[in-house]
N, C-alpha and C positions, 0 to 999 in steps of 0.2 A: 845414480844422483835422487835424492829426494828433495822435495819441495812445495808448498802448499799447490803451486802454480808452474806451469811449463810451457815455453813456448818451443814448438817443437816445427823447424823447418824441412823441407822435402828432401834438402841434400845433408839430413843426417845432424846438422847442427841443432844443439839443444840450449836453451836461456834458463835457467830458475829463477822464480821471483815468488810474488805473493799473491794473492787474489785481491783484484781491484773491481769494483762494480758488482755485476752478478756474474752467478756462478754456474759453470756449465762448459759446453766446449763449441767451439764454433772452429769453421777452416774459411781460408778467402786467402785473397794475394795481398801481400804485404807492400801498402805505400806509406812514404814517410812525409810529415809536414814539419815546416820548420817555423811556423808561426810563436809568437808566445802568449799572448793570448787571444787568437782568431781560431781558438780549438773549436766553440759553436759552430762557427761557420761552416767547417769541415765535417766534423759530424753528420751535420743536418743537411750536408748538402747531397741529393740524391745524387749525383756522379759519384758517388762513394759507396752507392750501395754493395752490401758482400764483402766489403773491403775490411783488412786488419792496418789499422791505421795507427802509426807508430810517430809519435810527437819526438820531435828531436831536443823541445827546450827542457831543461831538466825539472821544472814545477811545473805543471798542469792541475788547473781549477782554481788557480789565485785570485780570477777576476768572476769568478762565480758563473751563472747563467742567467738569460733571462728572455723575456718573449720577442722583442725587438730584433734581435741578432737572430735568431734562427731564420736558417735559408727554404725550410718548411717545418712541415708539422711533425714531424718525425726524425730520430735517429737512426740514418741509413749503416753506419760501420757497423758490422758485427762485432767486431773487438777493437780493444783499445790496447797499447801497449806503452808504456813511461815509465820514466825514471822514478820521480820522486809526486806522489799525490800530495798536494795543497793542502796543508792542515783546518785552516781556516781560507775564506774566500773575502776581499775586500775590494768595490769598484762602485762608483758612485751608481753606475748602472744597474750592479747587479741584485736577482730577486731570489735566486735561491742556488744553493749549492750543485755541484755538475755530478757527482756521485748518484744521489738520489734519482736523479734525472737519467741516469745510463742503466741504474736498475729497473727502475720502472720500464724503459725500453729495452730489457733482456740482453742490453749489450755486455758483451763477456770481455773482463779487462786482466790483465797483469802489469804489476810493479816491481820497481826493483831492478829494469831491466839497465846494461847498457847501452842505451838508444840510439848513440853517437858511433858506437862501434857496429850496431844492425843496421844502420844507414849506410854506412859504409859498404857492408854487406851486400845490404840490396844494390847499392851503386854499383859495385863490381857484376853481379849477378843478372841486374836486370827485372824481369819477373820471376818473384818468389814468391812461390806459395806455401803456405804453414798453418798451424793449426793452435789455440790456445788450448790448452786443458787446464780443470781446475777442480778443486775440491776432490772427490774419490777419483775422478777420473784421471788426474793426476798420479796416481799409485799404480797406473800399469806399469811395463818396463819398457825402458826407452824403445827398444826392438819394435814392441806393440805400436808406441807409438805413432813412429815414425812413417810405419807400413799405414796406420788410419790417415795420416796425409797425402800418400803417396796414394792411395786409394780413391780421395776424393774427387768428385768431376767437377770441374770449373762451371758453372751457369752459362748458357748461351745469351748470346746478345739480345734475342726475343724475349727470353726469361726474363732477363735483366728490367728489360723496358716495360713489360707487364707489370711487374712488381713497381716499377716507381712511378707509373702514368697515372693521370687521374682516371677512375672508373668510368666518369658520367662528365659532360660538356658541362661548363658553366660560364657565366659571364662576369669579367668587373668592368663595370661601366667607369668612364672618364667624366669627371665635373662638367666640363666643357666638351663633350664630343666634336670631333673632327673627320673620325675616320674610324673604322671599322676592321678590326684586326682579328686573323685568326691566329692562334699559338698550339703548334703541336707540340704536347707535354710530353718531352723524352726524359723528363726528369729535372724540370724546370723550376729555378729560383726564385723566390719571391720578389729577390731586387729586378727581375727582368720584366716582371709584370709592373711593376712601380715605374718604371723608367718609362714603357709604352705609355701608361694612363696619365704620367704626368704630360706628355707630349699632346694630350688630347683623344687619345687613341683608346676607344672600348674595344678591351680585351675578350674574346672568346676562346677560353682555354679548352682544347681538344684531345681527346687520347690518341695515342701512339698509333693506334690502327686506321683512324681515320680516312676514309677513302675521297679521292677527287672529286665525285659525286657529291659527296656531303659539305665538301668544301665550296665547290659551286653554287649548291642551295643555298649557302648561309650568305651570300651575296658579299662577300668580303673586298674590302680594297685592298690586302696585303695580306702576308701569310709570315709567320717568323717559326722557324725552327729552335728549338729550345737545345741548352746543353745537356748532358745525359753519359749515361755507362756506356760498355759494351765496344765490338769491335765494328767501327761503321762499315766494313765491306760487307759485314752480314746483316746489316739493318736492309734487305731486300725489298722487304714492303715498303717502308719507307723512301729508299731511293724509289722506285717505279712510281712513287706518290709526285715526289720532286720532278719528274723525269714529265709528267702529264700538266703539272704546274709551270713549269720551263715552257714546254708547246705554249700553254695560254697564256704566256707572257705576264703570268702574275708576279708582281713585286713581292721579293722574299728576301729575308734576313737571317741568316744561319749563323748560331752561337755555338762553339766548342764542338759536339757530336753533330749541330745543326751544320755546322761551316764544312764537316768532312762530309755528310750526308750531300750536300749541294755538289760540291767536289767529284762525289760519283758519278753523279746524274749528270754534270758534264763531260763527265769520261775520263777523270784521273783517277789516282791508284793510291791509296793510303798504305802506308808502310809502319811496323811497330817500332818505336824509337829505342835506341841503345840505351838510351836514360829519360825516363819519362818526365815530361815538365809540371812539377804539382807546387803549388804555394805560391806567396807575393815574391815581389822585387825579380821580376823575369823581364829583364832589358829588352822591346820591341822598337823596331825602327821603322817609321811611317817614311815613304819613298817621297808622299807628295810634297810633306812640310820640310822635310830633311830633320825631322826633331824625333825625339827618342821619348819613349813611353814606358814606364814603369809598371807592370802589368801582374795580376794574377790568373794564374794557371794550373789545370788538372787535367792532362791529358797524356796519352803513352802512344795514339796512333799521329800520327803528320800527313799532310797531303803532300804528294810528290810531284812539284810543279817548277819549271825553270823560272827564276826572276823575271821580272819586266812583264811587257807585254806581248802575249802570243797566241794562236788560235786554238781553241776551246780543242782538244782530244776529238770531241764529237763535233765535227766542224760546224754543223747548222746553227750552232747557238753563237758563233762568231769568235768576236775577240776576249780574253780575258787578262787581265791585269792582277799581278800579284802587288797588293797596295802597303803589304805589312811583312816585315820577316824577324824572326829572334837573331838577336845580337850574339846569344850564346852559341847557336849552333845553324843559323842559317834557315831554318823550317820554316815553312808559308804559314805566317799568322791572318793574311787576311786577302780577299779576293772581292773583284770588281768584274762583273760582265758588262762589254762596252755595246752592246747590242740589245742588252736585255735589262729589266731593274732587278738586278742583285746585286746583293752584297755579303760577304760573310767576315767573320774573325773568329780566332781559335781561341784567344782568349776570355778571360770573362770581364767585359766593356762594363759591367754595373759597378766593379772595382768595391764591393760590399765591405772588404775587410778594413778600407780606409773609413768609407761613409757611405750610407746606405743611400741619401739621395743623391749622391756627386752626380753631375752631368755627364754625359759621355756622347764626343760626336757623331759615332757612329749611329745613337738612336736617332738625333739630329739630321743625317745624309739619309736613314730609310723615311722619316718622315719626309724630308724632299723628294723621295722616289713613289711616293703613294700618290705627289701630285703630277710630277713630270712621268712618269711610267704607268699611270694608271690609264687604260683603256677604255675607250667607250664602249 
């Protein structure tokens, strides 16, 4: 098999294609994205760090890129896999073409792949490790390339968090400050900060390794744990931090990985899902309103908790209610502690694939907690 680029799976499957974006060799876990024009959101989402992004839509790059739609200042995916790169881009918000952005960021890509067939392969097999080989690297024998993929070691959760988190603490001020919020950066998206500041919260963004003592010294009204990458069970430093915050009855909001970390601190376990939930159009049922939400998600672990209201596994924290669950597989999408000022959601409540400034009641509910749950 010869080609200018090869996508090599750990199970020995090989796809031939052509080089796109940067030239080189990258390894990672294959994840797929079903959006048509939201590719920039996915590639700049820190939760996708080190991933190999498979786009199921046949044309990618047709809407260009801009500064407004970026979820962060970086392109985090290690590689991209697509069917057909758009020859031109055309969108009223477009400022630049996608490929030069990826080249500058060192994102290695391959085009000419049947991404629908590849997506079905991922869905059948769950976690799939692969490598993209372009240029002279693709000239090695297929056996040598498969061996390289199988020898690659997956980064630990601590390594992933260290890569995506902020190096230093910084503050984003609200125009009309009402409260001071600490945001533990586990791979935060810009939209999270926007939603918080729009509600009058001055946000202090803190590194993932911030201690409970540092949070206490900052004199904050509440803490938000952002979304991010990795296995939540391995985020032991952050689970210990949340345990201290629960003991202090600090108002907490967890999003994505933050939701899972808070669940661990409450005593729940998380499990690897047979099929990860990624991309838009994920239906979620809200128990209190009886309404369904169409959400954007990006996770492969789920919290193990029975539906309804029940005592937390760590009984000292009182009762916990599953406020929302997935209509696809009944997995937990939201938690509320009944005796503590704690809320969590698994999905992205900012819903930025539709509108950056779209309001969501989760942030309003957390704003209420800052008043009703704040301790003297």
